C-alpha positions as CSV (number, residue, x, y, z in Angstrom):
1,M,1.8,27.8,14.4
2,I,0.8,27.6,18.1
3,V,3.6,26.2,20.3
4,P,2.2,23.5,22.6
5,P,2.4,24.1,26.4
6,R,4.4,21.1,27.7
7,P,4.0,18.6,29.0
8,L,0.3,17.7,28.7
9,E,-1.5,16.4,31.7
10,A,-2.6,12.7,31.5
11,D,-6.3,13.7,31.1
12,A,-5.7,15.9,28.1
13,V,-7.5,15.3,24.8
14,I,-5.5,14.3,21.7
15,G,-7.1,15.1,18.4
16,I,-6.5,12.6,15.5
17,L,-7.1,13.4,11.9
18,G,-8.0,10.1,10.2
19,G,-10.0,7.2,11.5
20,G,-8.2,4.1,10.1
21,Q,-6.2,1.4,11.9
22,L,-3.3,3.7,12.7
23,G,-5.6,6.2,14.4
24,R,-7.2,3.3,16.3
25,M,-3.8,2.1,17.6
26,I,-2.7,5.6,18.5
27,A,-5.9,6.0,20.5
28,L,-5.4,2.7,22.3
29,A,-1.9,3.7,23.3
30,A,-3.1,7.1,24.4
31,A,-5.8,5.6,26.6
32,R,-3.3,3.4,28.3
33,L,-1.4,6.6,29.3
34,G,-4.6,8.3,30.6
35,F,-5.3,10.5,27.6
36,K,-8.6,10.9,25.8
37,C,-8.9,11.0,22.0
38,H,-11.1,12.8,19.6
39,V,-11.0,11.5,16.0
40,L,-12.1,13.5,13.0
41,C,-12.8,11.6,9.8
42,P,-15.4,11.8,7.0
43,D,-16.0,8.0,6.9
44,P,-18.9,7.0,9.3
45,R,-17.5,3.4,9.4
46,S,-14.0,4.5,10.6
47,C,-12.6,1.7,12.8
48,A,-10.9,4.3,15.1
49,F,-14.4,5.6,16.1
50,D,-15.0,2.4,18.1
51,V,-12.2,3.1,20.7
52,V,-12.2,6.9,21.3
53,H,-13.8,9.4,23.7
54,R,-15.4,11.5,20.9
55,V,-15.8,11.5,17.2
56,S,-16.4,14.1,14.5
57,E,-17.8,12.7,11.2
58,A,-16.8,15.6,9.0
59,D,-14.9,16.4,5.8
60,Y,-11.3,17.6,6.2
61,T,-12.3,20.9,4.5
62,D,-15.3,21.6,6.8
63,K,-14.0,24.7,8.6
64,V,-16.9,24.8,11.0
65,A,-16.3,21.2,12.1
66,L,-12.6,21.9,12.3
67,D,-13.2,24.9,14.5
68,R,-15.3,22.8,16.9
69,F,-12.7,20.0,16.8
70,A,-9.9,22.5,17.7
71,E,-11.8,23.8,20.6
72,D,-12.2,20.3,22.1
73,V,-8.6,19.1,21.9
74,D,-5.2,20.0,23.4
75,V,-3.0,18.8,20.5
76,V,-3.7,17.5,17.0
77,T,-1.8,14.8,15.1
78,Y,-2.6,12.8,12.0
79,E,-2.6,9.1,11.2
80,F,-2.0,9.3,7.4
81,E,-0.1,11.7,5.2
82,N,-2.9,12.3,2.7
83,V,-4.8,14.6,5.1
84,P,-4.9,17.9,3.3
85,A,-1.9,20.0,4.4
86,E,-4.3,23.0,4.3
87,T,-6.4,21.3,7.0
88,A,-3.4,20.9,9.3
89,T,-2.3,24.5,8.6
90,F,-5.8,25.8,9.4
91,L,-5.8,23.9,12.7
92,S,-2.3,24.9,13.6
93,A,-3.5,28.5,14.0
94,R,-5.9,27.4,16.7
95,V,-4.2,24.4,18.5
96,P,-0.8,22.8,18.4
97,V,-0.4,20.4,15.4
98,L,2.4,17.8,15.5
99,P,4.2,16.9,13.4
100,D,4.4,20.4,11.9
101,P,2.1,20.8,8.9
102,R,5.2,21.9,6.8
103,V,6.5,18.4,7.1
104,L,3.2,17.1,5.8
105,A,3.4,19.4,2.8
106,T,6.9,18.2,1.9
107,T,6.2,14.5,2.2
108,Q,2.9,14.7,0.3
109,D,4.9,15.6,-2.9
110,R,7.4,12.8,-3.9
111,L,9.5,15.3,-5.9
112,A,9.7,17.8,-3.0
113,E,10.5,14.9,-0.6
114,K,13.3,13.6,-2.7
115,R,14.8,17.1,-3.1
116,F,14.7,17.5,0.7
117,V,16.4,14.2,1.3
118,E,19.1,15.0,-1.3
119,S,19.7,18.4,0.4
120,L,20.8,16.4,3.5
121,G,23.4,14.5,1.5
122,I,21.4,11.3,1.6
123,A,21.1,9.2,-1.6
124,T,17.9,8.5,-3.4
125,A,17.1,6.7,-6.7
126,P,18.0,8.8,-9.8
127,H,14.8,10.6,-10.8
128,A,13.2,13.3,-12.9
129,A,10.1,15.4,-12.8
130,V,7.4,14.5,-15.3
131,D,4.6,17.0,-16.2
132,G,3.6,15.6,-19.5
133,P,4.3,13.0,-22.2
134,D,7.3,14.9,-23.6
135,D,8.9,15.1,-20.1
136,L,8.3,11.4,-19.7
137,E,10.1,10.6,-23.0
138,A,13.0,12.8,-22.0
139,A,13.2,11.2,-18.6
140,L,13.2,7.7,-20.0
141,A,16.0,8.6,-22.4
142,A,18.1,10.0,-19.4
143,L,17.3,7.3,-16.8
144,G,16.8,4.2,-19.0
145,R,14.5,1.3,-18.5
146,P,13.1,-0.3,-16.4
147,A,11.9,2.8,-14.5
148,V,8.9,3.5,-12.3
149,L,6.4,6.3,-13.0
150,K,4.7,7.6,-9.9
151,T,2.2,10.3,-9.3
152,R,3.8,13.1,-7.1
153,R,0.8,13.0,-4.7
154,F,-1.7,10.6,-3.1
155,G,0.0,7.3,-3.9
156,Y,0.3,4.4,-1.5
157,D,0.4,0.6,-1.7
158,G,1.3,0.7,-5.3
159,K,-1.5,3.0,-6.3
160,G,-0.6,5.7,-8.8
161,Q,2.5,3.8,-10.0
162,R,3.5,2.1,-13.3
163,I,6.7,0.2,-14.2
164,L,8.0,0.9,-17.7
165,R,10.0,-1.8,-19.2
166,E,11.4,-2.2,-22.7
167,G,8.6,-2.1,-25.2
168,D,6.1,-0.5,-22.8
169,D,4.2,2.5,-24.2
170,P,5.0,5.6,-22.1
171,H,1.8,7.3,-23.3
172,A,-0.3,4.5,-22.0
173,A,1.5,4.7,-18.6
174,W,0.9,8.5,-18.5
175,S,-2.8,7.9,-19.2
176,D,-2.9,5.1,-16.5
177,I,-1.8,7.4,-13.7
178,G,-4.4,10.0,-14.7
179,E,-2.1,12.4,-16.6
180,Q,-1.1,14.2,-13.4
181,P,2.2,15.6,-12.2
182,A,4.5,12.7,-11.7
183,I,8.1,11.6,-11.0
184,L,10.1,9.0,-12.9
185,E,12.5,6.9,-10.9
186,A,15.2,4.7,-12.2
187,F,14.7,1.1,-11.2
188,V,17.0,0.3,-8.3
189,P,18.6,-3.2,-8.3
190,F,18.2,-3.5,-4.6
191,E,18.9,-6.6,-2.5
192,R,16.5,-5.8,0.3
193,E,13.8,-3.3,1.2
194,V,14.1,-2.1,4.7
195,S,12.6,0.6,6.9
196,V,13.5,2.4,10.1
197,I,11.0,3.8,12.7
198,A,12.4,6.9,14.5
199,A,10.9,9.1,17.1
200,R,11.8,12.7,18.1
201,G,10.5,14.4,21.2
202,L,9.7,18.1,21.7
203,D,13.0,18.5,23.6
204,G,15.0,17.1,20.6
205,T,15.6,13.7,22.0
206,V,15.7,11.0,19.3
207,Q,15.1,7.3,19.7
208,V,15.5,4.9,16.7
209,Y,14.2,1.4,16.5
210,D,16.0,-1.6,15.1
211,I,15.9,-1.9,11.3
212,A,13.1,-4.0,9.7
213,E,13.3,-6.0,6.5
214,N,10.2,-5.8,4.5
215,E,8.5,-8.2,2.0
216,H,5.9,-6.8,-0.3
217,R,3.2,-8.7,-2.2
218,D,1.2,-6.9,-4.9
219,H,2.8,-3.7,-3.8
220,I,1.4,-4.1,-0.2
221,L,3.6,-4.8,2.8
222,K,3.1,-8.4,3.8
223,V,5.8,-9.3,6.3
224,S,8.3,-7.3,8.3
225,R,11.2,-9.1,10.0
226,V,13.3,-7.6,12.8
227,P,16.3,-7.4,12.9
228,A,16.9,-7.2,9.1
229,A,19.5,-9.6,7.7
230,V,22.0,-6.8,6.9
231,P,25.5,-6.1,8.1
232,D,25.9,-4.0,11.2
233,A,27.4,-1.1,9.2
234,I,24.3,-1.0,6.9
235,A,21.9,-1.1,9.9
236,E,23.7,1.7,11.6
237,E,23.8,3.8,8.4
238,A,20.0,3.3,8.0
239,R,19.3,4.2,11.6
240,A,21.5,7.3,11.3
241,I,19.7,8.4,8.1
242,A,16.3,8.2,9.9
243,G,17.6,10.2,12.8
244,K,19.1,12.8,10.5
245,I,15.8,13.3,8.7
246,A,13.9,13.7,11.9
247,E,16.4,16.3,13.1
248,A,16.4,18.2,9.8
249,F,12.6,18.4,9.9
250,D,12.6,19.5,13.5
251,Y,10.2,16.7,13.8
252,V,8.0,15.8,16.8
253,G,6.5,12.4,16.8
254,V,7.2,9.1,15.0
255,L,8.1,8.7,11.4
256,G,8.9,5.8,9.1
257,V,11.7,5.9,6.5
258,E,11.6,3.3,3.7
259,M,15.0,2.4,2.1
260,F,16.7,0.2,-0.4
261,V,19.9,-1.7,0.4
262,V,22.2,-2.0,-2.7
263,P,25.3,-3.9,-1.7
264,G,28.5,-3.0,-3.5
265,A,27.2,0.5,-4.5
266,A,29.1,3.6,-3.6
267,R,26.2,4.5,-1.4
268,P,24.5,1.2,-0.4
269,V,21.5,2.7,1.4
270,L,19.0,4.8,-0.6
271,V,15.9,6.5,0.8
272,N,12.7,5.5,-1.0
273,E,10.0,7.3,0.9
274,I,9.3,9.1,4.2
275,A,6.0,8.5,6.1
276,P,5.4,11.4,8.5
277,R,3.4,9.1,10.9
278,V,3.4,5.8,12.6
279,H,4.2,3.1,10.0
280,N,2.9,-0.3,9.0
281,S,6.5,-1.8,9.3
282,G,6.6,-0.6,12.9
283,H,3.6,-2.7,14.0
284,W,6.1,-5.3,15.3
285,T,6.9,-2.9,18.2
286,L,3.4,-3.4,19.8
287,D,4.5,-6.8,21.1
288,G,8.2,-7.0,20.2
289,A,9.6,-3.9,22.0
290,S,9.4,-2.3,25.4
291,V,7.6,0.7,24.0
292,S,5.5,0.6,20.9
293,Q,5.8,3.1,18.1
294,F,2.2,4.2,19.0
295,E,3.0,4.9,22.6
296,Q,6.2,6.6,21.5
297,H,4.2,8.9,19.2
298,V,1.8,9.8,22.0
299,R,4.7,10.5,24.4
300,A,6.4,12.8,21.8
301,I,3.4,14.9,20.9
302,A,2.4,15.2,24.6
303,G,5.9,16.4,25.5
304,W,6.6,13.3,27.7
305,P,10.0,11.6,27.8
306,L,10.5,9.1,25.0
307,G,11.0,5.5,25.9
308,V,14.2,3.6,25.1
309,P,13.1,0.8,22.9
310,V,14.4,-2.6,23.9
311,R,13.6,-5.4,21.4
312,H,12.3,-8.6,23.1
313,G,13.7,-11.1,20.5
314,R,13.5,-11.8,16.8
315,V,10.1,-10.4,15.7
316,E,7.9,-11.0,12.6
317,M,4.9,-9.0,11.7
318,H,2.4,-10.5,9.2
319,N,-0.3,-8.3,7.7
320,L,-3.8,-9.9,7.3
321,I,-4.9,-8.7,3.9
322,G,-8.4,-9.1,2.5
323,D,-10.0,-12.4,3.2
324,E,-6.9,-13.6,5.1
325,I,-8.7,-12.1,8.1
326,L,-11.2,-15.0,7.9
327,D,-8.5,-17.4,9.0
328,H,-7.2,-15.3,11.9
329,R,-8.1,-18.0,14.5
330,A,-5.3,-20.2,13.0
331,W,-2.8,-17.8,14.6
332,L,-4.3,-17.9,18.1
333,T,-2.5,-21.1,19.1
334,V,0.8,-20.2,17.4
335,P,3.6,-19.9,20.1
336,G,4.7,-16.3,20.5
337,A,1.9,-14.9,18.2
338,T,-0.4,-12.0,19.1
339,V,-3.4,-11.2,16.9
340,H,-4.5,-7.6,16.2
341,L,-7.9,-7.1,14.4
342,Y,-8.8,-3.6,13.2
343,G,-12.6,-4.0,13.4
344,K,-13.2,-3.0,9.8
345,A,-16.7,-3.9,8.7
346,T,-16.0,-4.7,5.1
347,V,-13.5,-7.1,3.7
348,R,-12.0,-6.1,0.4
349,P,-9.1,-7.5,-1.7
350,G,-5.9,-5.6,-0.8
351,R,-7.4,-4.1,2.4
352,K,-5.4,-4.4,5.6
353,M,-7.8,-6.0,8.0
354,G,-5.4,-6.8,10.9
355,H,-1.9,-8.1,11.6
356,V,-0.1,-10.7,13.7
357,T,3.1,-10.2,15.6
358,R,5.3,-13.1,16.5
359,V,8.2,-12.9,19.0
360,L,10.8,-15.6,18.6
361,P,14.0,-16.4,20.6
362,E,17.2,-14.7,19.4
């Protein structure tokens, strides 16, 4: 991997793999700091294309396009973790890629990710590898029900997951997830789902944002509230866990760590998943903190000093999902609310079309 010369000058070009809303918001933050952005994505309707200096409409496996892309940028980052790790590795031989592609490879596999987290002495839900129906039967016998069957790769927003309760047919669940390598997780009787956004700079400096409490609907994040309604000791443990993971990865950039809070347990904070990128539950930072997660990410990969995040008050972030976007004007007169629309051309059920942040007095 090529080590980036640091720091980048303000007119440098940042390459972004992925053209969704996260890439769009990274690019907007980069432009504010004087950087240009070049987005590579196979989807001609990518909403990030509307706000950047240059675009490459190409498949992530198109090596000719990747070569041209690498020649035009000073550093590469990615906006979602399902970019092929092979693509990031290919580019890393030509241009600095941050976070390191090895992080991407680990976090793309739920089993590898959990083993990494456990190697740090951090708790996760009890789990077992599932490579076939017999493995699933054995895992259910060991872990009990209810349990959650998840594909090891390419799952998000509830996709590639099935809950197995008493009486459910494990063979049907195995078929539902496409009969592909999976992991079975014991159901965690959590009180709250929380997440922490952490940033680590090239110099090893770590900054961690306040803990967010997350409410999901139909497996999709609907509302994040900051600060989470948890005891100070739980909040500090969650922040420490996120920082520890960033350090162990030798991470550069912003990452999100999703966790369960289980009061009364011997280890009351369990890591659920790691997102090696800016994260939906960190959107509150755009209007609710002195430096957003997107600017923080740009600073990190550019080798610039990280900002010290100062929260402006109590903050709520509401995702606008599917046709909720049609009512976005209702938020425009709400005190303390700021509307962010992603510019996506097609409205679909379950699709994140925008979000609203609302800053409230403490």
